[in-house]
C-alpha positions as CSV (number, residue, x, y, z in Angstrom):
1,M,-10.1,-29.1,-19.9
2,L,-8.6,-28.1,-16.3
3,I,-9.8,-26.0,-13.7
4,D,-7.5,-24.1,-11.1
5,T,-9.6,-24.1,-8.2
6,H,-7.5,-21.8,-6.1
7,A,-5.9,-18.6,-8.1
8,H,-5.3,-14.9,-6.9
9,L,-5.9,-12.9,-9.8
10,N,-7.9,-10.5,-7.2
11,F,-4.6,-9.7,-6.3
12,D,-2.8,-6.5,-7.2
13,T,0.3,-8.0,-8.6
14,F,-2.4,-8.8,-11.5
15,K,-4.0,-5.4,-11.3
16,G,-2.6,-4.1,-14.8
17,D,-3.1,-7.4,-16.5
18,F,-5.6,-10.1,-15.1
19,D,-7.9,-9.6,-18.1
20,E,-5.0,-11.2,-20.5
21,I,-4.0,-13.6,-18.5
22,I,-7.8,-14.9,-18.1
23,E,-8.3,-14.8,-22.0
24,R,-4.9,-16.9,-22.4
25,A,-6.4,-19.5,-19.8
26,L,-9.9,-19.5,-21.4
27,K,-8.5,-19.7,-24.9
28,N,-6.5,-23.0,-23.8
29,D,-9.8,-24.3,-22.0
30,V,-8.8,-23.5,-18.3
31,W,-11.4,-22.4,-15.8
32,M,-10.5,-20.8,-12.6
33,I,-11.6,-20.0,-9.2
34,N,-10.4,-16.6,-7.8
35,I,-10.2,-16.9,-4.0
36,G,-10.7,-13.7,-1.6
37,T,-8.4,-13.6,1.4
38,N,-10.4,-10.5,3.0
39,Y,-13.1,-8.3,2.1
40,E,-11.6,-6.3,-0.2
41,T,-9.9,-9.3,-2.4
42,S,-13.5,-11.3,-2.0
43,K,-15.1,-8.4,-3.6
44,K,-12.8,-8.2,-6.3
45,A,-12.9,-11.7,-7.1
46,I,-16.5,-11.3,-7.7
47,E,-16.2,-8.1,-9.6
48,I,-13.5,-10.4,-11.8
49,A,-16.1,-12.9,-12.3
50,E,-18.9,-11.2,-13.2
51,G,-17.4,-9.7,-15.9
52,Y,-17.2,-12.6,-17.5
53,K,-20.7,-13.3,-18.3
54,K,-20.0,-15.1,-21.5
55,G,-16.7,-16.5,-20.4
56,V,-14.8,-13.0,-21.8
57,Y,-13.9,-10.0,-19.7
58,P,-15.3,-7.1,-20.0
59,H,-18.8,-8.1,-20.9
60,T,-19.3,-5.8,-23.9
61,N,-19.5,-6.2,-27.9
62,R,-15.8,-5.3,-28.3
63,G,-14.8,-8.3,-25.5
64,L,-17.0,-10.8,-27.3
65,R,-15.2,-9.6,-30.7
66,S,-11.9,-10.1,-29.0
67,A,-13.0,-13.7,-27.5
68,Q,-14.0,-14.8,-31.2
69,K,-11.0,-13.3,-33.1
70,N,-8.9,-15.2,-30.1
71,K,-11.1,-18.4,-30.6
72,I,-12.3,-18.2,-26.7
73,R,-15.3,-20.4,-26.2
74,V,-18.1,-17.9,-25.5
75,L,-20.8,-19.6,-23.4
76,S,-22.8,-18.1,-20.9
77,G,-21.8,-18.2,-17.4
78,V,-18.7,-20.3,-17.8
79,G,-14.9,-20.1,-16.9
80,V,-14.3,-17.7,-14.1
81,Y,-15.7,-17.7,-10.7
82,A,-15.1,-16.5,-7.1
83,A,-14.8,-17.5,-3.5
84,I,-14.9,-15.4,-0.5
85,G,-13.6,-15.5,2.9
86,L,-11.4,-14.0,5.4
87,H,-7.7,-15.9,5.7
88,P,-6.8,-16.6,9.1
89,M,-3.5,-14.6,9.1
90,N,-5.8,-11.5,7.8
91,L,-7.9,-11.9,11.1
92,D,-7.3,-8.8,13.5
93,T,-6.5,-10.7,16.6
94,G,-5.5,-7.7,18.6
95,L,-2.6,-9.9,19.9
96,V,0.2,-8.7,17.6
97,K,1.8,-5.5,16.2
98,I,3.0,-5.9,12.9
99,Q,5.3,-3.5,11.2
100,K,5.2,-3.6,7.5
101,S,8.2,-2.6,7.1
102,K,11.0,-5.1,7.0
103,P,11.6,-5.9,10.9
104,S,15.4,-5.7,12.2
105,T,16.6,-8.8,14.1
106,K,18.9,-9.3,17.0
107,G,19.8,-12.6,18.5
108,G,17.0,-14.1,16.3
109,K,14.3,-11.7,17.4
110,N,12.5,-8.9,15.9
111,Q,10.8,-5.7,16.7
112,N,7.4,-7.1,16.0
113,D,5.2,-9.2,18.3
114,L,5.9,-12.2,16.0
115,E,8.5,-15.0,16.2
116,V,10.7,-15.2,13.3
117,P,9.4,-18.0,11.0
118,R,11.3,-21.2,10.7
119,P,12.6,-21.5,7.2
120,E,10.4,-23.9,5.1
121,V,10.9,-25.4,1.6
122,G,7.2,-24.3,0.8
123,D,8.2,-20.7,1.0
124,C,9.5,-20.7,-2.2
125,G,9.5,-17.4,-4.3
126,A,7.4,-16.7,-7.3
127,G,9.5,-14.0,-9.0
128,N,10.1,-11.1,-6.0
129,L,6.7,-12.7,-4.5
130,K,6.8,-14.9,-1.7
131,F,4.2,-17.7,-0.1
132,K,3.1,-15.4,2.7
133,N,5.1,-12.1,3.1
134,L,4.7,-10.1,6.4
135,E,3.5,-7.2,3.9
136,D,0.8,-9.3,2.8
137,I,-1.2,-9.1,6.3
138,L,-4.4,-6.9,6.4
139,E,-6.0,-7.3,9.6
140,E,-9.3,-7.0,9.5
141,S,-12.3,-8.0,11.9
142,F,-14.7,-10.6,10.2
143,D,-18.4,-9.3,9.5
144,Y,-20.7,-12.0,9.0
145,E,-23.5,-10.0,7.0
146,K,-21.0,-8.1,4.7
147,Y,-19.6,-11.5,3.8
148,K,-23.4,-13.3,3.4
149,N,-24.1,-10.4,1.4
150,L,-21.3,-10.9,-0.8
151,A,-22.2,-14.4,-1.6
152,K,-25.5,-13.1,-3.3
153,S,-23.5,-13.1,-6.6
154,K,-24.3,-16.4,-8.5
155,K,-20.5,-16.4,-9.3
156,V,-19.6,-17.2,-5.6
157,V,-18.8,-20.8,-5.6
158,A,-17.4,-21.5,-2.2
159,I,-16.4,-19.9,1.2
160,G,-12.7,-19.6,1.1
161,E,-9.9,-19.5,1.8
162,V,-10.3,-19.8,5.3
163,G,-8.6,-21.8,8.2
164,L,-5.5,-22.2,10.5
165,D,-2.2,-20.6,9.8
166,Y,0.5,-21.3,12.9
167,Y,3.5,-20.2,10.9
168,W,3.7,-16.0,12.1
169,R,2.8,-16.5,15.7
170,P,2.9,-14.3,18.7
171,K,6.0,-14.6,20.6
172,T,4.6,-15.8,24.3
173,T,3.0,-18.6,25.0
174,R,-0.1,-17.2,26.4
175,K,-0.5,-15.1,23.1
176,K,0.4,-18.0,21.2
177,E,-2.7,-19.9,22.6
178,L,-5.0,-16.8,22.5
179,F,-3.9,-16.7,18.4
180,K,-4.7,-20.1,17.6
181,Q,-8.4,-19.8,19.7
182,K,-9.0,-16.9,17.9
183,Q,-8.3,-18.4,14.2
184,K,-10.3,-21.4,15.4
185,E,-13.4,-19.3,16.5
186,L,-12.9,-17.4,13.4
187,L,-12.9,-20.6,11.4
188,L,-16.1,-21.7,13.1
189,K,-18.5,-18.4,12.1
190,Q,-16.9,-18.8,8.5
191,L,-18.3,-22.4,8.7
192,N,-21.6,-21.6,10.1
193,L,-21.8,-19.2,6.6
194,A,-21.1,-21.8,4.4
195,K,-23.8,-24.1,6.2
196,E,-26.4,-21.3,5.5
197,L,-25.6,-20.8,2.3
198,N,-24.7,-24.6,1.4
199,L,-21.3,-23.7,-0.1
200,P,-18.2,-26.0,-0.2
201,V,-15.6,-24.5,1.8
202,I,-11.8,-24.1,0.6
203,F,-9.6,-24.4,3.6
204,H,-6.3,-23.1,4.2
205,C,-3.8,-25.0,6.7
206,R,-0.5,-24.2,7.5
207,M,1.4,-25.9,9.9
208,A,-2.0,-26.6,12.0
209,H,-3.2,-30.0,10.2
210,Q,-3.8,-32.0,13.5
211,D,-5.8,-28.7,14.9
212,L,-7.9,-28.3,11.9
213,L,-8.7,-32.0,12.2
214,E,-9.9,-31.6,15.7
215,V,-12.0,-28.6,14.7
216,L,-13.8,-30.3,12.0
217,K,-14.4,-33.6,14.1
218,S,-15.7,-31.6,17.0
219,E,-17.7,-29.3,14.9
220,I,-19.4,-32.5,12.8
221,R,-19.7,-34.5,16.2
222,N,-21.3,-31.6,18.3
223,P,-22.0,-28.8,16.4
224,K,-24.0,-26.7,18.8
225,S,-20.9,-26.5,21.1
226,E,-20.4,-23.6,23.9
227,T,-17.8,-22.0,21.6
228,N,-20.2,-22.1,18.8
229,P,-23.7,-22.1,19.9
230,K,-25.4,-20.9,16.7
231,S,-24.2,-23.5,14.4
232,Q,-26.3,-25.6,12.1
233,I,-24.0,-27.8,10.3
234,Q,-25.5,-31.0,11.9
235,N,-28.4,-30.9,9.0
236,L,-25.9,-31.2,6.4
237,K,-22.8,-32.8,5.5
238,L,-19.6,-30.0,5.5
239,R,-18.0,-30.4,2.0
240,G,-14.9,-28.8,0.7
241,V,-11.1,-28.8,-0.1
242,I,-7.9,-28.9,2.1
243,H,-6.0,-26.1,-0.4
244,C,-2.2,-26.7,-1.0
245,F,-2.2,-30.2,1.2
246,T,1.2,-30.5,2.8
247,G,0.3,-32.6,5.7
248,N,0.9,-36.5,6.4
249,W,-0.7,-39.6,5.0
250,E,-2.4,-40.1,8.3
251,Q,-4.1,-36.6,8.0
252,A,-4.8,-37.0,4.4
253,K,-6.6,-40.3,5.3
254,K,-8.5,-38.5,8.1
255,F,-9.5,-35.8,6.0
256,M,-10.7,-37.8,3.2
257,D,-12.7,-40.2,5.2
258,M,-14.5,-36.8,6.4
259,G,-15.5,-36.4,2.7
260,F,-12.8,-33.8,1.7
261,Y,-10.9,-33.6,-1.5
262,L,-6.9,-32.4,-1.6
263,G,-5.9,-29.8,-3.5
264,F,-2.0,-29.8,-4.9
265,N,-0.3,-27.1,-6.6
266,G,3.2,-26.2,-7.5
267,I,4.6,-27.2,-4.3
268,I,4.5,-30.7,-5.5
269,F,7.9,-29.7,-6.8
270,K,9.2,-28.7,-3.8
271,L,8.0,-30.9,-1.3
272,D,8.4,-34.8,-1.2
273,L,4.6,-35.6,-1.5
274,D,5.1,-38.3,-4.2
275,E,3.7,-41.1,-1.7
276,I,0.7,-39.3,-0.4
277,I,0.0,-38.3,-4.1
278,K,0.1,-42.0,-5.3
279,K,-2.3,-43.3,-2.4
280,T,-4.6,-40.6,-2.8
281,P,-7.5,-41.7,-5.1
282,L,-7.9,-39.4,-8.2
283,N,-11.5,-38.8,-7.4
284,K,-10.3,-37.1,-4.2
285,I,-7.8,-34.8,-6.1
286,L,-8.1,-31.0,-7.2
287,I,-5.4,-28.9,-9.2
288,E,-4.7,-25.9,-8.3
289,T,-1.9,-22.8,-9.1
290,D,-2.5,-20.6,-5.8
291,C,-0.9,-17.9,-8.4
292,P,0.9,-15.6,-8.3
293,Y,2.6,-18.0,-5.7
294,L,4.0,-21.4,-5.9
295,S,5.4,-21.3,-9.5
296,P,6.3,-24.6,-11.1
297,P,10.1,-25.4,-11.8
298,Q,9.1,-24.4,-15.4
299,F,7.9,-20.9,-14.4
300,E,10.6,-20.5,-11.7
301,D,11.3,-17.0,-10.9
302,K,8.2,-15.9,-12.9
303,R,4.7,-14.7,-11.4
304,N,2.6,-17.8,-11.7
305,E,-0.8,-18.0,-13.6
306,P,-4.2,-20.5,-13.9
307,L,-2.4,-21.9,-17.4
308,C,0.6,-23.2,-15.3
309,V,-2.1,-25.8,-13.7
310,E,-1.2,-28.0,-16.5
311,Y,2.2,-28.7,-15.1
312,V,0.7,-29.6,-11.6
313,A,-1.9,-32.1,-13.6
314,R,1.2,-33.6,-15.7
315,R,3.2,-33.9,-12.5
316,I,0.5,-35.8,-10.7
317,A,0.2,-38.2,-14.0
318,E,3.7,-38.7,-13.7
319,I,3.8,-39.8,-9.9
320,K,0.6,-41.8,-10.4
321,N,1.5,-43.5,-13.5
322,V,-1.5,-42.7,-15.4
323,S,-2.2,-40.4,-18.5
324,F,-2.5,-36.7,-18.2
325,E,-5.8,-36.9,-20.1
326,E,-7.4,-39.0,-17.1
327,V,-6.1,-36.7,-14.5
328,A,-7.5,-33.7,-16.4
329,E,-10.9,-35.4,-17.0
330,K,-11.2,-37.0,-13.4
331,T,-10.1,-33.9,-11.5
332,T,-12.3,-31.7,-13.9
333,E,-15.1,-33.9,-12.8
334,N,-14.1,-33.6,-9.1
335,A,-14.2,-29.9,-9.4
336,V,-17.8,-29.5,-10.9
337,K,-19.0,-32.1,-8.6
338,L,-17.9,-29.8,-5.6
339,F,-18.5,-26.3,-6.6
340,N,-21.7,-27.0,-8.9
341,F,-20.7,-24.4,-11.5
342,S,-24.2,-24.7,-13.2
343,K,-26.3,-23.7,-10.4
344,R,-23.9,-20.7,-9.7
345,S,-23.5,-19.2,-13.2
């Protein structure tokens, strides 16, 4: 059994066939968590998960017959879960104007209030999709109570994905600093939500690992800070996973020392993360796809999906010189421990 701890079947690119993809995964003993990046995708993640009340979608007699025919395990509440949160790049900061059409560039500048991003190996294609396109950004203000209300669903197992993302940035130094500050303020609000609901956190961190470490250290050490007077996290150990980890070993150690897991996906085929994976204990690793993005080489130029998490597990086994079965067993155990599926079904 495998658990894809970070999928996006709630995105529009899967609108016409997410049910087929989920059935294919469940048939092969792959569970998944669909991750929200704004209010609408969070709602969709819950809608999909709640459709699988017996591990199949939709929860109808026809759906059950289909499951039995395809030998899908029909067990109460298993297989498909949801996480809710506002991605840092979807926050309406009021600092940037974003053109959804392709910006024209002159001398390295564009017509948006954003810098042209530096090329990254991590921005690998997934068919005609990119890891994070300008067109993906949907600006939204964070409404604490609306997200709290979403979490009433027993299928919600985490707050995420939330965090810091410094890839697309305003052009001016002043705006850059304000942009970072607003992302940090959003993160603290969502950490408070995780505390109130006693849920783990799925962290997004892109070109911001040091800042994320500082935010987390500060929040754990001094939760009732001036910027976050209502925090109550001091009474509960913050727990979660650094999704799609791409930092260095020193940063990895610090995250793990704070009790967090590291999430690895198809990016391990693109970036040189072998030494970090070798050094990271199996009991601190989660596996994921981040589908439809970050397809492994076996799925190059195709849309990624939860079933592909097996390629990630096999690559980790190869790097660590252990069996695939050991990676599958331990990462599943880690996911069950962190997300506590049995209490949220």
